[in-house]
C-alpha positions in Angstrom: 0.0 0.0 0.0 1.4 3.4 -1.0 1.7 5.9 1.8 0.0 9.3 1.4 2.3 12.2 1.3 -0.3 14.7 2.3 -3.3 14.6 4.7 -6.7 14.5 2.9 -7.6 17.9 4.4 -4.6 19.5 2.8 -5.9 19.0 -0.7 -8.3 21.5 -2.2 -11.3 20.5 -4.3 -9.5 21.9 -7.4 -6.4 19.9 -6.7 -8.5 16.7 -6.2 -10.4 17.2 -9.5 -7.2 17.9 -11.4 -5.6 14.8 -10.0 -8.6 12.7 -10.9 -8.7 14.3 -14.4 -5.1 13.2 -15.1 -6.2 9.6 -14.5 -8.6 9.8 -17.5 -6.5 9.8 -20.8 -9.3 11.3 -23.0 -10.3 14.0 -20.5 -10.6 17.5 -22.0 -10.8 19.5 -18.8 -14.4 20.5 -19.5 -15.8 18.6 -16.6 -13.1 20.0 -14.4 -14.2 23.5 -15.5 -17.8 22.8 -14.7 -16.9 21.7 -11.2 -14.6 24.7 -10.7 -17.5 27.0 -11.8 -19.8 25.3 -9.3 -17.1 25.9 -6.6 -16.9 29.6 -7.5 -20.7 30.0 -7.5 -20.9 28.3 -4.1 -18.2 30.5 -2.6 -20.0 33.6 -3.9 -23.3 32.4 -2.4 -21.7 31.5 0.9 -20.3 35.1 1.1 -23.8 36.5 0.6 -25.4 34.1 3.1 -22.9 35.3 5.6 -23.9 38.9 5.0 -27.6 38.3 4.9 -29.4 41.3 6.4 -26.4 43.6 5.9 -26.9 43.5 2.1 -30.8 43.5 2.3 -31.1 39.8 1.3 -32.9 38.5 4.3 -36.6 37.5 4.1 -39.0 36.4 1.4 -39.0 37.7 -2.1 -42.8 37.5 -2.6 -42.6 34.8 -5.3 -43.1 31.0 -5.5 -40.6 28.4 -7.0 -41.4 25.4 -9.1 -42.0 23.3 -5.9 -44.6 25.7 -4.7 -42.4 27.1 -2.0 -42.0 30.8 -1.0 -38.8 32.0 -2.5 -36.3 33.8 -0.2 -34.5 36.8 -1.6 -31.3 34.8 -1.4 -32.9 32.0 -3.5 -33.3 34.4 -6.4 -29.9 35.9 -6.1 -28.2 32.5 -5.6 -29.9 31.2 -8.8 -28.6 34.2 -10.8 -25.1 33.6 -9.4 -25.2 29.9 -10.6 -26.5 31.0 -14.0 -24.1 33.8 -14.6 -21.1 31.8 -13.4 -21.8 29.0 -16.0 -23.5 30.6 -19.0 -20.3 31.9 -20.7 -18.1 29.0 -19.9 -18.6 26.9 -23.0 -19.0 23.7 -21.0 -22.8 23.5 -20.6 -25.6 22.8 -23.0 -28.3 23.9 -20.5 -29.3 24.3 -16.9 -32.3 23.6 -14.8 -32.9 25.1 -11.4 -35.5 24.6 -8.6 -36.0 28.4 -8.8 -37.0 28.6 -12.5 -39.9 26.9 -14.3 -38.1 26.4 -17.6 -34.9 24.8 -18.8 -32.3 27.4 -19.5 -30.4 26.8 -22.7 -27.2 28.5 -23.5 -27.8 31.6 -25.6 -26.5 31.5 -29.2 -23.9 34.2 -28.5 -22.0 31.8 -26.1 -20.3 28.5 -26.9 -22.3 25.4 -26.1 -20.8 22.5 -24.2 -21.7 18.9 -23.6 -22.9 18.9 -20.0 -26.2 19.7 -18.3 -26.4 21.2 -14.9 -29.3 20.6 -12.5 -29.2 22.5 -9.3 -30.9 23.9 -6.2 -28.7 27.0 -5.6 -29.7 27.4 -1.9 -31.3 24.3 -0.4 -32.8 25.0 3.0 -33.3 28.7 2.4 -36.4 28.7 4.5 -34.1 28.2 7.5 -31.9 31.2 6.8 -33.8 33.6 9.1 -33.2 31.2 12.1 -29.5 30.7 11.3 -29.7 27.0 10.3 -27.4 25.3 7.8 -28.1 25.8 4.1 -26.2 24.5 1.0 -26.2 24.0 -2.7 -27.2 20.8 -4.4 -26.2 20.0 -8.0 -25.9 17.2 -10.6 -23.7 17.3 -13.7 -24.9 15.1 -16.6 -23.8 14.5 -20.1 -26.2 16.0 -22.6 -27.9 13.0 -24.3 -27.9 14.9 -27.6 -24.1 15.0 -27.5 -23.5 11.3 -26.6 
């Protein structure tokens, strides 16, 4: 058994993904780019969650999501962060979010990739006002039209 040279907690997500990508001979780096963009979006959302009321993002937005739930202001902003972080990347063919009724295809002016992203940008947002944990949930899939 080969000894580890670094503790698991010393490796960043980006380093882990790059190490795993190197194990796949035909990898293009596009999946790595998708995961990196998710990381960036999550960090931006975490920053806003930490500020909450200080940036007028606490409370309800007055709208309902596709699940019939009241949307928090942070739900809407978090969804926009996910969308804007990914739309120009050239790695996605489309996105679907719990916060939006329709599938978001990549506009013609941006390059189109071979992955689909399904996400809930801020799961548990109804708990924000009572300071309970929240997080982002996502799934990256190959576009069946590209397979």
